[in-house]
The first five atom37 places (N, CA, C, CB, O) and aatype in JSON, in Angstrom:
{
  "aatype": [6, 18, 6, 6, 10, 11, 16, 13, 13, 8, 7, 8, 15, 18, 16, 7, 2, 5, 10, 7, 0, 15, 0, 0, 10, 0, 15, 17, 3, 10, 10, 11, 3, 14, 11, 7, 1, 10, 1, 1, 11, 16, 10, 6, 11, 10, 10, 15, 0, 6, 10, 6, 15, 10, 17, 14, 13, 0, 1, 19, 7, 3, 19, 1, 5, 6, 7, 10, 19, 0, 7, 19, 6, 10, 19, 0, 3, 17, 11, 16, 1, 11, 0, 13, 14, 10, 11, 0, 1, 9, 7, 9, 11, 19, 4, 6, 0, 12, 0, 15, 11, 7, 19, 10, 16, 1, 14, 9, 7, 2, 19, 19, 14, 10, 10, 14, 14, 18, 4, 16, 16, 3, 19, 5, 10, 1, 11, 12, 19, 1, 19, 10, 1, 6, 15, 9, 9, 6, 9, 10, 7, 15, 6, 1, 19],
  "atom_mask": [
    [1, 1, 1, 1, 1],
    [1, 1, 1, 1, 1],
    [1, 1, 1, 1, 1],
    [1, 1, 1, 1, 1],
    [1, 1, 1, 1, 1],
    [1, 1, 1, 1, 1],
    [1, 1, 1, 1, 1],
    [1, 1, 1, 1, 1],
    [1, 1, 1, 1, 1],
    [1, 1, 1, 1, 1],
    [1, 1, 1, 0, 1],
    [1, 1, 1, 1, 1],
    [1, 1, 1, 1, 1],
    [1, 1, 1, 1, 1],
    [1, 1, 1, 1, 1],
    [1, 1, 1, 0, 1],
    [1, 1, 1, 1, 1],
    [1, 1, 1, 1, 1],
    [1, 1, 1, 1, 1],
    [1, 1, 1, 0, 1],
    [1, 1, 1, 1, 1],
    [1, 1, 1, 1, 1],
    [1, 1, 1, 1, 1],
    [1, 1, 1, 1, 1],
    [1, 1, 1, 1, 1],
    [1, 1, 1, 1, 1],
    [1, 1, 1, 1, 1],
    [1, 1, 1, 1, 1],
    [1, 1, 1, 1, 1],
    [1, 1, 1, 1, 1],
    [1, 1, 1, 1, 1],
    [1, 1, 1, 1, 1],
    [1, 1, 1, 1, 1],
    [1, 1, 1, 1, 1],
    [1, 1, 1, 1, 1],
    [1, 1, 1, 0, 1],
    [1, 1, 1, 1, 1],
    [1, 1, 1, 1, 1],
    [1, 1, 1, 1, 1],
    [1, 1, 1, 1, 1],
    [1, 1, 1, 1, 1],
    [1, 1, 1, 1, 1],
    [1, 1, 1, 1, 1],
    [1, 1, 1, 1, 1],
    [1, 1, 1, 1, 1],
    [1, 1, 1, 1, 1],
    [1, 1, 1, 1, 1],
    [1, 1, 1, 1, 1],
    [1, 1, 1, 1, 1],
    [1, 1, 1, 1, 1],
    [1, 1, 1, 1, 1],
    [1, 1, 1, 1, 1],
    [1, 1, 1, 1, 1],
    [1, 1, 1, 1, 1],
    [1, 1, 1, 1, 1],
    [1, 1, 1, 1, 1],
    [1, 1, 1, 1, 1],
    [1, 1, 1, 1, 1],
    [1, 1, 1, 1, 1],
    [1, 1, 1, 1, 1],
    [1, 1, 1, 0, 1],
    [1, 1, 1, 1, 1],
    [1, 1, 1, 1, 1],
    [1, 1, 1, 1, 1],
    [1, 1, 1, 1, 1],
    [1, 1, 1, 1, 1],
    [1, 1, 1, 0, 1],
    [1, 1, 1, 1, 1],
    [1, 1, 1, 1, 1],
    [1, 1, 1, 1, 1],
    [1, 1, 1, 0, 1],
    [1, 1, 1, 1, 1],
    [1, 1, 1, 1, 1],
    [1, 1, 1, 1, 1],
    [1, 1, 1, 1, 1],
    [1, 1, 1, 1, 1],
    [1, 1, 1, 1, 1],
    [1, 1, 1, 1, 1],
    [1, 1, 1, 1, 1],
    [1, 1, 1, 1, 1],
    [1, 1, 1, 1, 1],
    [1, 1, 1, 1, 1],
    [1, 1, 1, 1, 1],
    [1, 1, 1, 1, 1],
    [1, 1, 1, 1, 1],
    [1, 1, 1, 1, 1],
    [1, 1, 1, 1, 1],
    [1, 1, 1, 1, 1],
    [1, 1, 1, 1, 1],
    [1, 1, 1, 1, 1],
    [1, 1, 1, 0, 1],
    [1, 1, 1, 1, 1],
    [1, 1, 1, 1, 1],
    [1, 1, 1, 1, 1],
    [1, 1, 1, 1, 1],
    [1, 1, 1, 1, 1],
    [1, 1, 1, 1, 1],
    [1, 1, 1, 1, 1],
    [1, 1, 1, 1, 1],
    [1, 1, 1, 1, 1],
    [1, 1, 1, 1, 1],
    [1, 1, 1, 0, 1],
    [1, 1, 1, 1, 1],
    [1, 1, 1, 1, 1],
    [1, 1, 1, 1, 1],
    [1, 1, 1, 1, 1],
    [1, 1, 1, 1, 1],
    [1, 1, 1, 1, 1],
    [1, 1, 1, 0, 1],
    [1, 1, 1, 1, 1],
    [1, 1, 1, 1, 1],
    [1, 1, 1, 1, 1],
    [1, 1, 1, 1, 1],
    [1, 1, 1, 1, 1],
    [1, 1, 1, 1, 1],
    [1, 1, 1, 1, 1],
    [1, 1, 1, 1, 1],
    [1, 1, 1, 1, 1],
    [1, 1, 1, 1, 1],
    [1, 1, 1, 1, 1],
    [1, 1, 1, 1, 1],
    [1, 1, 1, 1, 1],
    [1, 1, 1, 1, 1],
    [1, 1, 1, 1, 1],
    [1, 1, 1, 1, 1],
    [1, 1, 1, 1, 1],
    [1, 1, 1, 1, 1],
    [1, 1, 1, 1, 1],
    [1, 1, 1, 1, 1],
    [1, 1, 1, 1, 1],
    [1, 1, 1, 1, 1],
    [1, 1, 1, 1, 1],
    [1, 1, 1, 1, 1],
    [1, 1, 1, 1, 1],
    [1, 1, 1, 1, 1],
    [1, 1, 1, 1, 1],
    [1, 1, 1, 1, 1],
    [1, 1, 1, 1, 1],
    [1, 1, 1, 1, 1],
    [1, 1, 1, 1, 1],
    [1, 1, 1, 0, 1],
    [1, 1, 1, 1, 1],
    [1, 1, 1, 1, 1],
    [1, 1, 1, 1, 1],
    [1, 1, 1, 1, 1]
  ],
  "atom_positions": [
    [[138.27, 234.16, 59.18], [138.54, 233.97, 57.78], [139.4, 232.73, 57.57], [139.21, 235.21, 57.21], [140.25, 232.4, 58.39]],
    [[139.17, 232.07, 56.47], [139.87, 230.83, 56.15], [141.39, 231.01, 56.2], [139.45, 230.34, 54.77], [142.1, 230.16, 56.74]],
    [[141.89, 232.09, 55.65], [143.33, 232.28, 55.57], [143.99, 232.51, 56.93], [143.63, 233.44, 54.66], [145.21, 232.48, 57.04]],
    [[143.18, 232.75, 57.96], [143.73, 232.9, 59.31], [144.04, 231.55, 59.96], [142.77, 233.68, 60.18], [144.66, 231.5, 61.02]],
    [[143.61, 230.48, 59.33], [143.84, 229.1, 59.8], [143.31, 228.87, 61.22], [145.32, 228.76, 59.76], [143.93, 228.16, 62.01]],
    [[142.19, 229.47, 61.52], [141.58, 229.29, 62.83], [140.49, 228.23, 62.8], [141.01, 230.62, 63.33], [139.73, 228.07, 63.76]],
    [[140.41, 227.51, 61.7], [139.43, 226.45, 61.53], [139.98, 225.15, 62.08], [139.04, 226.3, 60.04], [141.17, 224.88, 61.97]],
    [[139.13, 224.34, 62.67], [139.53, 223.0, 63.1], [139.44, 222.11, 61.86], [138.62, 222.45, 64.29], [138.35, 221.73, 61.44]],
    [[140.6, 221.79, 61.27], [140.64, 221.1, 59.99], [140.49, 219.59, 60.1], [141.91, 221.42, 59.31], [140.27, 218.91, 59.09]],
    [[140.61, 219.06, 61.27], [140.59, 217.61, 61.43], [139.16, 217.15, 61.69], [141.53, 217.15, 62.57], [138.44, 217.76, 62.48]],
    [[138.77, 216.08, 61.04], [137.43, 215.54, 61.23], [137.46, 214.03, 61.1], [0.0, 0.0, 0.0], [138.5, 213.45, 60.83]],
    [[136.35, 213.43, 61.29], [136.24, 211.98, 61.16], [136.23, 211.58, 59.7], [134.99, 211.47, 61.87], [135.66, 212.28, 58.87]],
    [[136.84, 210.48, 59.4], [136.95, 210.02, 58.01], [135.6, 209.81, 57.34], [137.75, 208.75, 57.95], [135.46, 210.02, 56.14]],
    [[134.6, 209.39, 58.11], [133.33, 209.02, 57.51], [132.22, 210.02, 57.82], [132.93, 207.65, 57.98], [131.04, 209.7, 57.67]],
    [[132.57, 211.2, 58.26], [131.56, 212.21, 58.52], [130.79, 212.52, 57.24], [132.2, 213.49, 59.1], [131.39, 212.86, 56.22]],
    [[129.5, 212.41, 57.29], [128.67, 212.71, 56.13], [128.67, 211.63, 55.06], [0.0, 0.0, 0.0], [128.1, 211.83, 53.99]],
    [[129.28, 210.5, 55.34], [129.33, 209.41, 54.36], [127.96, 208.76, 54.27], [130.42, 208.37, 54.74], [127.39, 208.36, 55.29]],
    [[127.42, 208.65, 53.05], [126.07, 208.11, 52.87], [125.95, 206.65, 53.32], [125.66, 208.23, 51.4], [124.96, 206.28, 53.94]],
    [[126.95, 205.85, 53.02], [126.91, 204.45, 53.43], [126.94, 204.34, 54.95], [128.07, 203.67, 52.8], [126.19, 203.56, 55.54]],
    [[127.82, 205.12, 55.58], [127.9, 205.12, 57.05], [126.6, 205.58, 57.68], [0.0, 0.0, 0.0], [126.15, 205.01, 58.67]],
    [[125.98, 206.61, 57.1], [124.7, 207.11, 57.62], [123.6, 206.06, 57.47], [124.3, 208.41, 56.9], [122.78, 205.88, 58.37]],
    [[123.59, 205.36, 56.34], [122.59, 204.31, 56.12], [122.79, 203.17, 57.12], [122.67, 203.76, 54.67], [121.82, 202.64, 57.66]],
    [[124.04, 202.8, 57.35], [124.32, 201.73, 58.32], [123.9, 202.16, 59.72], [125.82, 201.37, 58.3], [123.37, 201.36, 60.49]],
    [[124.15, 203.43, 60.06], [123.75, 203.94, 61.38], [122.24, 203.9, 61.55], [124.27, 205.36, 61.58], [121.75, 203.52, 62.61]],
    [[121.51, 204.3, 60.53], [120.05, 204.28, 60.6], [119.52, 202.85, 60.72], [119.44, 204.97, 59.37], [118.57, 202.6, 61.46]],
    [[120.13, 201.92, 59.99], [119.72, 200.52, 60.09], [120.01, 199.98, 61.49], [120.44, 199.66, 59.01], [119.22, 199.23, 62.05]],
    [[121.15, 200.36, 62.03], [121.51, 199.94, 63.39], [120.52, 200.51, 64.4], [122.94, 200.38, 63.74], [120.12, 199.82, 65.34]],
    [[120.14, 201.76, 64.21], [119.18, 202.4, 65.11], [117.85, 201.63, 65.09], [118.95, 203.87, 64.7], [117.24, 201.43, 66.14]],
    [[117.41, 201.21, 63.91], [116.18, 200.42, 63.81], [116.31, 199.11, 64.6], [115.84, 200.12, 62.34], [115.38, 198.7, 65.28]],
    [[117.47, 198.47, 64.49], [117.69, 197.22, 65.24], [117.7, 197.47, 66.75], [119.02, 196.57, 64.81], [117.16, 196.67, 67.51]],
    [[118.3, 198.57, 67.17], [118.36, 198.88, 68.6], [116.97, 199.14, 69.18], [119.24, 200.09, 68.85], [116.72, 198.82, 70.34]],
    [[116.08, 199.71, 68.38], [114.73, 200.01, 68.84], [113.81, 198.79, 68.81], [114.13, 201.12, 68.0], [112.76, 198.8, 69.46]],
    [[114.18, 197.77, 68.09], [113.33, 196.59, 67.93], [113.08, 195.92, 69.28], [113.98, 195.59, 66.95], [114.04, 195.67, 70.02]],
    [[111.83, 195.63, 69.63], [111.52, 195.01, 70.93], [112.26, 193.69, 71.16], [110.04, 194.78, 71.03], [112.67, 193.4, 72.28]],
    [[112.42, 192.88, 70.11], [113.15, 191.61, 70.28], [114.62, 191.88, 70.63], [113.06, 190.75, 68.98], [115.2, 191.18, 71.45]],
    [[115.21, 192.89, 70.0], [116.59, 193.26, 70.3], [116.75, 193.76, 71.72], [0.0, 0.0, 0.0], [117.72, 193.42, 72.4]],
    [[115.79, 194.57, 72.16], [115.83, 195.07, 73.55], [115.74, 193.92, 74.54], [114.68, 196.07, 73.8], [116.48, 193.89, 75.53]],
    [[114.85, 192.98, 74.28], [114.7, 191.83, 75.17], [115.99, 191.0, 75.19], [113.52, 190.96, 74.72], [116.41, 190.55, 76.25]],
    [[116.6, 190.81, 74.03], [117.84, 190.04, 73.95], [118.96, 190.72, 74.74], [118.26, 189.86, 72.48], [119.72, 190.06, 75.43]],
    [[119.05, 192.04, 74.63], [120.09, 192.77, 75.38], [119.86, 192.65, 76.88], [120.12, 194.25, 74.97], [120.82, 192.5, 77.64]],
    [[118.62, 192.7, 77.31], [118.32, 192.55, 78.74], [118.71, 191.16, 79.22], [116.81, 192.8, 79.01], [119.24, 191.01, 80.32]],
    [[118.45, 190.16, 78.39], [118.83, 188.78, 78.73], [120.35, 188.67, 78.85], [118.3, 187.78, 77.67], [120.85, 188.08, 79.8]],
    [[121.07, 189.24, 77.89], [122.53, 189.22, 77.93], [123.06, 189.97, 79.15], [123.12, 189.82, 76.65], [124.02, 189.54, 79.78]],
    [[122.43, 191.08, 79.46], [122.83, 191.89, 80.61], [122.72, 191.08, 81.9], [121.96, 193.16, 80.71], [123.63, 191.1, 82.73]],
    [[121.62, 190.36, 82.07], [121.43, 189.53, 83.27], [122.43, 188.39, 83.32], [120.0, 188.97, 83.31], [122.96, 188.07, 84.38]],
    [[122.7, 187.78, 82.16], [123.68, 186.7, 82.1], [125.07, 187.21, 82.44], [123.68, 186.05, 80.71], [125.8, 186.56, 83.19]],
    [[125.44, 188.37, 81.91], [126.75, 188.95, 82.22], [126.87, 189.21, 83.71], [126.96, 190.26, 81.43], [127.9, 188.91, 84.31]],
    [[125.84, 189.75, 84.31], [125.84, 190.02, 85.75], [126.03, 188.73, 86.55], [124.53, 190.7, 86.17], [126.82, 188.68, 87.49]],
    [[125.31, 187.7, 86.16], [125.42, 186.41, 86.86], [126.82, 185.82, 86.71], [124.37, 185.42, 86.33], [127.37, 185.3, 87.67]],
    [[127.38, 185.9, 85.52], [128.72, 185.35, 85.28], [129.79, 186.13, 86.03], [129.04, 185.36, 83.78], [130.73, 185.55, 86.56]],
    [[129.64, 187.45, 86.1], [130.62, 188.28, 86.8], [130.66, 188.0, 88.29], [130.31, 189.74, 86.57], [131.67, 188.24, 88.95]],
    [[129.56, 187.48, 88.83], [129.53, 187.13, 90.26], [130.65, 186.17, 90.62], [128.17, 186.52, 90.63], [131.13, 186.17, 91.76]],
    [[131.07, 185.35, 89.68], [132.11, 184.35, 89.94], [133.48, 184.98, 90.2], [132.2, 183.38, 88.78], [134.39, 184.28, 90.64]],
    [[133.63, 186.27, 89.94], [134.92, 186.93, 90.13], [135.08, 187.54, 91.52], [135.1, 188.02, 89.09], [136.2, 187.77, 91.97]],
    [[133.97, 187.8, 92.2], [134.03, 188.46, 93.5], [134.87, 187.73, 94.55], [132.65, 188.63, 94.02], [135.52, 188.4, 95.35]],
    [[134.91, 186.42, 94.59], [135.68, 185.75, 95.65], [137.2, 185.91, 95.55], [135.36, 184.31, 95.64], [137.9, 185.62, 96.52]],
    [[137.72, 186.36, 94.42], [139.17, 186.42, 94.25], [139.77, 187.63, 94.96], [139.52, 186.46, 92.77], [139.26, 188.74, 94.87]],
    [[140.87, 187.38, 95.66], [141.51, 188.41, 96.48], [142.08, 189.56, 95.65], [142.61, 187.79, 97.29], [142.3, 190.64, 96.19]],
    [[142.31, 189.36, 94.39], [142.88, 190.42, 93.55], [141.81, 191.16, 92.73], [143.92, 189.84, 92.62], [142.14, 192.02, 91.91]],
    [[140.55, 190.82, 92.96], [139.44, 191.55, 92.32], [138.88, 192.51, 93.36], [138.32, 190.56, 91.78], [138.25, 192.1, 94.34]],
    [[139.12, 193.8, 93.13], [138.68, 194.81, 94.09], [137.29, 195.33, 93.83], [0.0, 0.0, 0.0], [136.6, 195.78, 94.74]],
    [[136.87, 195.26, 92.57], [135.54, 195.74, 92.24], [135.11, 195.17, 90.89], [135.5, 197.29, 92.2], [135.93, 194.92, 90.01]],
    [[133.82, 194.97, 90.77], [133.21, 194.56, 89.5], [132.07, 195.53, 89.26], [132.71, 193.04, 89.53], [131.08, 195.55, 89.98]],
    [[132.24, 196.34, 88.21], [131.24, 197.36, 87.89], [130.56, 196.99, 86.58], [131.88, 198.77, 87.81], [131.2, 196.49, 85.66]],
    [[129.26, 197.23, 86.53], [128.51, 196.91, 85.31], [127.39, 197.9, 85.11], [127.96, 195.49, 85.37], [126.67, 198.26, 86.04]],
    [[127.25, 198.34, 83.88], [126.11, 199.14, 83.45], [125.7, 198.6, 82.1], [126.45, 200.69, 83.38], [126.42, 198.76, 81.11]],
    [[124.55, 197.95, 82.05], [124.12, 197.31, 80.81], [125.1, 196.22, 80.41], [0.0, 0.0, 0.0], [125.39, 195.32, 81.2]],
    [[125.6, 196.3, 79.19], [126.56, 195.31, 78.71], [128.0, 195.85, 78.75], [126.2, 194.88, 77.29], [128.86, 195.37, 78.01]],
    [[128.24, 196.82, 79.59], [129.59, 197.34, 79.8], [130.0, 197.0, 81.22], [129.66, 198.89, 79.53], [129.31, 197.36, 82.18]],
    [[131.13, 196.3, 81.35], [131.6, 195.9, 82.67], [133.07, 196.23, 82.8], [131.35, 194.39, 82.93], [133.82, 196.23, 81.82]],
    [[133.49, 196.51, 84.03], [134.89, 196.74, 84.33], [135.26, 195.96, 85.57], [0.0, 0.0, 0.0], [134.58, 196.06, 86.6]],
    [[136.33, 195.19, 85.49], [136.79, 194.39, 86.63], [138.11, 195.01, 87.09], [136.96, 192.86, 86.25], [139.11, 194.97, 86.38]],
    [[138.08, 195.58, 88.3], [139.26, 196.25, 88.83], [140.13, 195.27, 89.6], [138.86, 197.43, 89.73], [139.66, 194.58, 90.51]],
    [[141.4, 195.21, 89.23], [142.36, 194.33, 89.87], [143.14, 195.13, 90.9], [143.32, 193.67, 88.83], [143.6, 196.24, 90.62]],
    [[143.29, 194.58, 92.11], [143.94, 195.31, 93.2], [145.05, 194.49, 93.84], [142.91, 195.71, 94.25], [145.02, 193.26, 93.82]],
    [[146.01, 195.19, 94.42], [147.11, 194.54, 95.12], [146.66, 194.04, 96.49], [148.3, 195.5, 95.28], [147.13, 193.01, 96.97]],
    [[145.73, 194.78, 97.11], [145.26, 194.43, 98.46], [143.74, 194.57, 98.5], [145.93, 195.32, 99.55], [143.22, 195.68, 98.37]],
    [[143.05, 193.46, 98.69], [141.59, 193.47, 98.66], [141.0, 194.28, 99.8], [141.07, 192.05, 98.72], [140.04, 195.02, 99.61]],
    [[141.59, 194.15, 100.99], [141.03, 194.84, 102.17], [141.07, 196.35, 102.02], [141.78, 194.43, 103.42], [140.1, 197.04, 102.36]],
    [[142.17, 196.87, 101.53], [142.32, 198.32, 101.41], [141.98, 198.82, 100.01], [143.72, 198.74, 101.77], [141.87, 200.03, 99.8]],
    [[141.82, 197.92, 99.07], [141.6, 198.22, 97.66], [142.8, 198.97, 97.07], [140.31, 199.05, 97.49], [142.66, 199.73, 96.1]],
    [[143.97, 198.75, 97.65], [145.18, 199.38, 97.15], [145.45, 198.9, 95.73], [146.39, 199.08, 98.07], [145.41, 197.7, 95.44]],
    [[145.73, 199.85, 94.85], [145.96, 199.54, 93.44], [147.35, 198.96, 93.21], [145.77, 200.78, 92.58], [148.28, 199.24, 93.96]],
    [[147.47, 198.16, 92.18], [148.78, 197.75, 91.71], [149.44, 198.99, 91.11], [148.69, 196.58, 90.67], [148.75, 199.82, 90.51]],
    [[150.76, 199.12, 91.25], [151.4, 200.23, 90.53], [151.26, 200.01, 89.02], [152.91, 200.35, 90.93], [151.39, 198.88, 88.55]],
    [[151.0, 201.06, 88.29], [150.82, 200.92, 86.85], [152.06, 200.34, 86.18], [150.48, 202.27, 86.22], [151.96, 199.68, 85.15]],
    [[153.21, 200.59, 86.78], [154.47, 200.05, 86.24], [154.46, 198.52, 86.21], [155.65, 200.55, 87.07], [155.16, 197.91, 85.41]],
    [[153.66, 197.9, 87.08], [153.57, 196.43, 87.13], [152.83, 195.87, 85.93], [152.88, 195.99, 88.42], [152.95, 194.68, 85.62]],
    [[152.06, 196.71, 85.24], [151.35, 196.32, 84.01], [150.41, 195.12, 84.22], [152.35, 196.01, 82.91], [150.29, 194.26, 83.34]],
    [[149.78, 195.06, 85.36], [148.91, 193.91, 85.69], [147.74, 193.8, 84.72], [148.39, 194.03, 87.13], [147.45, 192.71, 84.23]],
    [[147.07, 194.9, 84.45], [145.96, 194.87, 83.5], [146.41, 194.36, 82.14], [0.0, 0.0, 0.0], [145.72, 193.56, 81.51]],
    [[147.56, 194.84, 81.7], [148.1, 194.4, 80.41], [148.4, 192.91, 80.42], [149.37, 195.19, 80.06], [148.08, 192.21, 79.47]],
    [[149.0, 192.43, 81.49], [149.34, 191.01, 81.58], [148.09, 190.13, 81.55], [150.15, 190.73, 82.86], [148.07, 189.1, 80.89]],
    [[147.07, 190.54, 82.27], [145.83, 189.76, 82.29], [145.2, 189.77, 80.89], [144.83, 190.32, 83.34], [144.73, 188.74, 80.42]],
    [[145.18, 190.92, 80.24], [144.6, 191.01, 78.89], [145.41, 190.21, 77.88], [144.51, 192.48, 78.43], [144.85, 189.62, 76.96]],
    [[146.73, 190.17, 78.03], [147.56, 189.35, 77.14], [147.25, 187.87, 77.35], [149.05, 189.63, 77.38], [147.19, 187.1, 76.38]],
    [[147.07, 187.45, 78.6], [146.7, 186.06, 78.88], [145.33, 185.75, 78.27], [146.67, 185.78, 80.41], [145.13, 184.66, 77.73]],
    [[144.4, 186.7, 78.34], [143.09, 186.51, 77.73], [143.21, 186.36, 76.22], [142.16, 187.68, 78.07], [142.56, 185.5, 75.62]],
    [[144.05, 187.19, 75.6], [144.23, 187.13, 74.15], [144.78, 185.77, 73.73], [145.18, 188.24, 73.69], [144.4, 185.24, 72.68]],
    [[145.66, 185.2, 74.54], [146.21, 183.88, 74.19], [145.15, 182.79, 74.26], [147.36, 183.53, 75.13], [145.35, 181.7, 73.72]],
    [[144.02, 183.09, 74.91], [142.91, 182.14, 75.02], [141.75, 182.53, 74.1], [142.43, 182.07, 76.48], [140.67, 181.93, 74.17]],
    [[141.98, 183.52, 73.24], [140.97, 183.86, 72.23], [139.99, 184.96, 72.58], [0.0, 0.0, 0.0], [139.01, 185.14, 71.86]],
    [[140.23, 185.71, 73.66], [139.33, 186.82, 74.02], [140.15, 188.11, 74.01], [138.67, 186.59, 75.44], [141.14, 188.25, 74.73]],
    [[139.73, 189.05, 73.17], [140.46, 190.3, 73.02], [139.79, 191.43, 73.77], [140.59, 190.65, 71.55], [138.6, 191.68, 73.61]],
    [[140.56, 192.11, 74.59], [140.16, 193.35, 75.25], [141.44, 194.09, 75.58], [139.28, 193.08, 76.53], [142.53, 193.54, 75.42]],
    [[141.32, 195.3, 76.05], [142.5, 196.06, 76.44], [142.23, 196.7, 77.79], [142.87, 197.14, 75.37], [141.11, 197.13, 78.06]],
    [[143.25, 196.77, 78.63], [143.02, 197.31, 79.97], [142.94, 198.83, 79.97], [144.11, 196.86, 80.91], [143.43, 199.5, 79.07]],
    [[142.33, 199.33, 80.99], [142.36, 200.76, 81.31], [143.04, 200.8, 82.68], [140.9, 201.44, 81.31], [142.37, 200.78, 83.71]],
    [[144.36, 200.87, 82.67], [145.12, 200.76, 83.9], [144.96, 199.37, 84.48], [0.0, 0.0, 0.0], [145.31, 198.38, 83.83]],
    [[144.45, 199.29, 85.69], [144.23, 198.01, 86.36], [142.8, 197.49, 86.2], [144.56, 198.13, 87.83], [142.39, 196.55, 86.88]],
    [[142.05, 198.1, 85.31], [140.67, 197.67, 85.06], [140.61, 196.94, 83.73], [139.69, 198.89, 85.07], [141.06, 197.43, 82.7]],
    [[140.03, 195.74, 83.79], [139.83, 194.96, 82.57], [138.37, 195.14, 82.15], [140.18, 193.43, 82.78], [137.47, 194.7, 82.86]],
    [[138.15, 195.78, 81.01], [136.77, 195.99, 80.56], [136.26, 194.82, 79.72], [136.68, 197.28, 79.75], [137.02, 194.19, 78.98]],
    [[135.0, 194.54, 79.85], [134.31, 193.59, 78.99], [133.13, 194.33, 78.38], [133.84, 192.29, 79.79], [132.28, 194.87, 79.09]],
    [[133.09, 194.35, 77.06], [132.02, 195.05, 76.34], [131.52, 194.16, 75.22], [132.53, 196.42, 75.76], [131.81, 194.4, 74.05]],
    [[130.76, 193.13, 75.57], [130.3, 192.22, 74.51], [129.34, 192.92, 73.56], [129.61, 190.99, 75.13], [128.45, 193.65, 73.99]],
    [[129.53, 192.69, 72.26], [128.59, 193.28, 71.3], [127.21, 192.65, 71.46], [129.1, 193.09, 69.85], [127.06, 191.56, 72.02]],
    [[126.22, 193.36, 70.97], [124.83, 192.9, 71.13], [124.55, 191.58, 70.43], [123.89, 193.94, 70.61], [123.57, 190.91, 70.76]],
    [[125.38, 191.19, 69.48], [125.17, 189.93, 68.77], [125.85, 188.75, 69.47], [125.69, 190.05, 67.34], [125.86, 187.64, 68.94]],
    [[126.42, 188.98, 70.65], [127.12, 187.93, 71.4], [126.14, 186.83, 71.79], [127.81, 188.51, 72.65], [125.01, 187.11, 72.21]],
    [[126.57, 185.59, 71.66], [125.75, 184.46, 72.11], [126.0, 184.22, 73.6], [126.06, 183.17, 71.29], [126.98, 184.71, 74.16]],
    [[125.13, 183.48, 74.22], [125.31, 183.12, 75.63], [126.63, 182.38, 75.83], [124.13, 182.26, 76.13], [127.35, 182.64, 76.79]],
    [[126.94, 181.47, 74.92], [128.18, 180.69, 75.0], [129.39, 181.61, 74.93], [128.23, 179.64, 73.87], [130.34, 181.45, 75.69]],
    [[129.37, 182.56, 74.01], [130.48, 183.49, 73.88], [130.64, 184.36, 75.12], [130.29, 184.37, 72.65], [131.76, 184.6, 75.57]],
    [[129.53, 184.83, 75.67], [129.59, 185.66, 76.87], [130.17, 184.88, 78.04], [128.21, 186.19, 77.22], [131.01, 185.39, 78.78]],
    [[129.72, 183.65, 78.2], [130.26, 182.82, 79.29], [131.76, 182.6, 79.1], [129.53, 181.46, 79.34], [132.52, 182.59, 80.07]],
    [[132.18, 182.41, 77.84], [133.61, 182.22, 77.56], [134.41, 183.46, 77.93], [133.83, 181.88, 76.07], [135.5, 183.35, 78.5]],
    [[133.89, 184.65, 77.63], [134.59, 185.88, 77.97], [134.91, 185.95, 79.46], [133.76, 187.09, 77.56], [136.04, 186.24, 79.84]],
    [[133.91, 185.68, 80.28], [134.11, 185.77, 81.72], [134.98, 184.62, 82.22], [132.76, 185.77, 82.45], [135.82, 184.81, 83.1]],
    [[134.78, 183.42, 81.67], [135.6, 182.28, 82.07], [137.07, 182.54, 81.77], [135.14, 180.99, 81.35], [137.94, 182.27, 82.6]],
    [[137.36, 183.07, 80.59], [138.74, 183.36, 80.2], [139.32, 184.47, 81.08], [138.81, 183.77, 78.71], [140.49, 184.41, 81.44]],
    [[138.53, 185.46, 81.44], [139.0, 186.49, 82.36], [139.36, 185.86, 83.71], [137.93, 187.6, 82.54], [140.41, 186.14, 84.27]],
    [[138.47, 185.01, 84.22], [138.71, 184.34, 85.5], [140.0, 183.5, 85.43], [137.5, 183.43, 85.87], [140.83, 183.57, 86.33]],
    [[140.15, 182.71, 84.37], [141.35, 181.88, 84.2], [142.61, 182.73, 84.1], [141.21, 180.99, 82.95], [143.66, 182.36, 84.63]],
    [[142.51, 183.85, 83.44], [143.66, 184.73, 83.26], [144.04, 185.42, 84.56], [143.37, 185.77, 82.18], [145.23, 185.61, 84.84]],
    [[143.06, 185.81, 85.35], [143.35, 186.37, 86.67], [144.1, 185.35, 87.51], [142.04, 186.81, 87.39], [145.09, 185.68, 88.16]],
    [[143.63, 184.11, 87.5], [144.29, 183.05, 88.26], [145.7, 182.82, 87.73], [143.48, 181.74, 88.18], [146.64, 182.67, 88.51]],
    [[145.85, 182.8, 86.42], [147.16, 182.57, 85.8], [148.17, 183.66, 86.2], [147.03, 182.51, 84.28], [149.32, 183.35, 86.5]],
    [[147.75, 184.91, 86.18], [148.66, 186.03, 86.42], [148.78, 186.36, 87.91], [148.2, 187.25, 85.66], [149.87, 186.69, 88.38]],
    [[147.68, 186.28, 88.65], [147.66, 186.76, 90.03], [147.43, 185.67, 91.08], [146.59, 187.8, 90.18], [147.5, 185.96, 92.27]],
    [[147.18, 184.47, 90.67], [146.95, 183.39, 91.61], [145.47, 183.23, 91.95], [0.0, 0.0, 0.0], [144.63, 184.03, 91.55]],
    [[145.18, 182.18, 92.69], [143.79, 181.83, 92.97], [143.37, 182.15, 94.4], [143.57, 180.37, 92.71], [142.35, 181.65, 94.87]],
    [[144.16, 182.98, 95.09], [143.81, 183.34, 96.48], [142.41, 183.93, 96.54], [144.83, 184.33, 97.06], [142.03, 184.75, 95.7]],
    [[141.67, 183.51, 97.54], [140.3, 183.99, 97.71], [140.15, 184.74, 99.02], [139.3, 182.82, 97.66], [140.94, 184.55, 99.95]],
    [[139.15, 185.57, 99.07], [138.89, 186.35, 100.29], [137.93, 185.63, 101.2], [138.35, 187.72, 99.95], [137.6, 186.13, 102.27]]
  ]
}
């Protein structure tokens, strides 16, 4: 019963919003479009190729990618993949350096995620990875494995 307050009263601000639903349906149509699918595949391959440039760095322990979602894990020791202590705020420092160069992202611990939107241009995608590379060098040095 309502008066028992056993209802989950919190919801999303735009749940059931007609404008939001219309935008979602329009987005769904764009996602299904063959040209859009081809463009995303092209961006996915470009992102993969650009991320390859990060593997030689001694503080990059892993580069993970699924579609247009990538995570670059920063490590204290490449051989053992030992993590930086979270107290060192390495992910935050690298993301702050990226922000100063015009690329915004936020760390998940020691992992720097890159999630380019589907409307990203090739130039913008290359800049994202270049700025990440420059920021890793700025914060952690250019030592290579």
